Residue, then its C-alpha position, 0 to 999 in steps of 0.5 A: m024409225p031407228a029401231l026399224w033400221d036396227e032390225s033391218l040391219a040385223i036381217y041384212d047382216a044375217q042374210l049376208k053372213s049366210k049368203p055373202d054374194d046376195l047383192e040385193s041384201l047388200l044394196q039394201r044394207a047400204r041404203v039403211h046405213g046411209w039413212r042412219g048417217n053411217a057413211a063409211k059403212s054405206i059407201a063400203d057396201y055400195e062400192r062392193y055392190l057396184a064392183k059386182k053389178p055396175r048400175e048407173e042408178v046405184r052409182i047415183e045413190l052412192a054419189g048422194v051418200l058421198r056428197s052428204s059426208k062432212d069429210p073433205a076426202v070423201l067430198q072430193r071422191a063425190a066430185a069425181i063421180 
């Protein structure tokens, strides 16, 4: 799976480089970062997505990433969602 995630990230990175406002690629990249355990990158992508397109189901995904973090500051943010 990790090789597939690396390939997916490369595709989403390239897509976002050419089309920075591609929200679907941004959301998918946030998910892949979350699955890989890269909470900081995942959170940043989720927040960027939500700033442009607020959706409750995406907020719930973000809350899951926040809650999976071991960082107390991040966990506190999760409680606020």
